[in-house]
N, C-alpha and C positions, 0 to 999 in steps of 0.2 A: 636362294629362293627355296622355301619348303615345297617338298615334293611329296610327302606323305606324313600323316599323322594317324597314330594308333594310340590305344590303352590297353594297359596290360595291370595285372595285380601281382605285387610279389610280396610274400609273406604278410598278407592283409593291407597292403599300401598301395593305392591305385597310382599308377604311374602314366603319365602322358609322355608319348614319344614323338618328337618332330625330326624328321630326317631332312638335312640340308647338304648343300655342298661345301662341307667344311673339313678340315683335316682331323681335327680331335672333339672328343665328346664333351659335352658340358652339362653338368646336372646341377639343378637349383630346387631351392625349398622356399615356397612364397608364402606371404601372409594372405589371409588372416588365419587358415586352418592348417597351413603346412603343406600347400599343394606340390606335387613333386612332378617337375617337367624336365626332360632329357632332351638335347639337341644332340642328335648323333649323325655322324657321317654316313653318307649313302651307302657305303660298303659294309656298315655292321648290321647283322641281323638281330633279331629279337633276342635270341639267346646270348650273344656277346653283350647287348644292352643290359639284359637281366643280370649277367655276372659282374658288370660294372656297378650296377645298383646295389646289388648284394655286397660288394665290397665295401660299400659306404653306407650301409644301413645304420651302424651306430651313431654316424654323424648325422643321418637324416632324422632319426627318432630324436635325438638331441636338439636339433633345430625345430622340430615338431613340438616339442615340450617347453621349448623357449617362447613360441609363439601362444601356445595354450596359456602360458602363466602371464603374458604379456596383455591377452584378452581379458583376463580375471582381473589384472590391476587396472585396466583401463574402463572398469564399470562405473557408470555415471550415477550421481547422486542428484543431479539437476539442482544445483545450488548455485548462488552468486559466486562468479569467479571461475566456473569451470570452462574449459574449452569444448566448443562445439562447432560444427562445420556446415557450411551452407554454399552450395554451387563453387566449391574448391576454395573457399576463403574460410580461414579461422576466425571465429568470434568468441567473445566471452559471455557467458549467460548473466544476466542481470535479473534476479526474482525480485519482483516488486509485490507489495501487498497494497492494491489499489483502493480507493474509496468508491469507483466507479467500475465500467465493465472491464472483464477479464479478457485476456487475449495475449497474441504474440505478435511483435513486429520486429524489424531490424531498426537499430538506432545508430544512424552513422554507418560507418565503414568497421564498426569494431564490437559492437553488442548487439546480441539478441536480447531484446526484453521480454520477459515473461510476467504478464501481471495476474497474479492468483490471489486467491482469497488464503489467509495465514494458516488455515487449518488444512489446506491442500498438501497431501502427501506426496512422497517420491513417486510413486507409481503413476499417480494421476497426473504428475508434472510430466513425466516421461511420455504418457499418452497424449497429453495435449501437444507436446513438441512434435511428435509424429504425425498428428491429425494435421499440424501446420504443414510439415513436410509433404506429405500426401496432397494438400490442397496446392501447394507450389508445383509439384509435379503434375497435377491436373491441368495447371494453366499452361504448361510447357508441352505435354504429350501430344495433344490434338493437332497443333500445327506440325510437328515433327511427322506424325504419320500420314498426314494430308500431303506434307512436302514430297515424302520418301515412296508413296504408294505408285505414282506413275513412273519414277524412276527405276524401280525394282520391277514393276509390273505385278503387284499382289494387292489384293484389298483385304484390310484388317476388319474383320467382322466385329471384333470386341476387344478392348485392352482393359487391363485390370492392375491395381497396385497392391502389392502385399509385402510384409516384411519376410526376407529371406537372410539366412547367416551367409551362405557361401556361393550365391549366384546373382548374376547382374539381372537376369530374366529367364523366362522360358516359355514354352509355347505348346500349342495344340493346332497343327497343321490341319487336321480334319474339320475342326471348328473354326479356323481362321481367327484363333485367339492368341493372344500374347499377355503374358504377366511380366510386369517390372517390380524391380525390388525398390521398397522405400527408401532404402539406404542411398540410392543414387541421386536423392536431393543433396548430398552432401559432396558429391564429386562435381567436377566442372561440367558445364552444360554439354561440352564435347563429348564426355563420356558417356552422359545419358542418350546423346544421340547415336553415338555408336551402338550402345545396346538395343535402343529401338530398332536400328537397321539390321543388326546381327539376328534379332529374333523375327524380324520380317522376312530376312532371307531364308531363315529355317522353315518358313512357310511353303516353301517351294524346294528346298534342299535340307533334308533332316540331319545329314552328316556334317563333320568339319572335314570335308574332302577336298578335292581339287576343284570341284565344280563351285562348292561353296566359296572357297577361297577366291576363284576366279571371278564370281559375282561380285563380291566385296572390293575385289581389285578394281573393279569396272565401275561400279557406282560411288565408291568411297576411296580414292587413292589416298595411301597414307595412313590406312586406317591402323596399321600396327603402332604407331605413336600413341593413338587413343587407348589401345589396349593396355600399353605399358602405364599409361597414367592411370588407368582405372584400377590396375593391379596394385598400384604403388600405397601402400598403407590401407587397404581396403576397409577394414574396420577399426584398426587401431588408431587411437587418438592420445595425443600427450595430455596429460592431466592439467 
C-alpha cells in the first residue's frame, strides 16, 4: 500500500515518488508526455531516489523523446479510414459529403460517420469531432456528479469541459468548480467517472496525500485499476 507521495524535480524533469512496502525501486516513464514515476521502498529517502533517477537519466530522456515522436506521428487528418476512439472503443472515421444536414453519428460498432460539405477543411473537421465529444460528455457528467455528491459529501457548483494535453481534469476548491478534459470522451466511461470523482475529492482535499487516498479507497474501492486504464495510451492512437 502507498504511504507517501511526493514530487521533486531532477535536472528539469518532474518526478513523482510513491513509497510502498516493496523491496526494490521501480522507475517508469509513461505516455503521452513521458511522465516519470518512481515506486520506492519505504526505507529510501529522497536523496537515494534522486541518485537512482540520475543514474537512468539517459534512458528517461530517450523514452520521453520516443513518446514525443509518437505524438507527432499520431496527428490526425480527419479523413476516411483513420482510427478514432470513443468510450474506450476503436472506430474508423467515414467522411461523407451529404446532400442533406451535416453532423456526426455512430454507425454500428465500427464507424464514426462524419457528414460534412466537400470544402470543409481538416481543422474544421477536427473542431466538429471535438464538439461531438463534448456533447457526449455533457450527456454523461451531470448524472455522475449527482451520483457522487452525496457519497463524497461535496457540492459541485459548476463543471466545465476543455481540451487539455496532459491532465484528466483540474479543479478550483474555493469556487467548487471542476474542469474535465474533452479527451476523456475517448476513454471508457469508468475512466471518466474516476476523473470526476478524483476532482470532486480535491474539493475537500487538495493534495494527493494519505487523506485523499483514504477518501478514494472509501468511496471507490479498486480505483487504482481505473487509473491504470486511464494512463494506458492516453493520447496515442494507432493510425
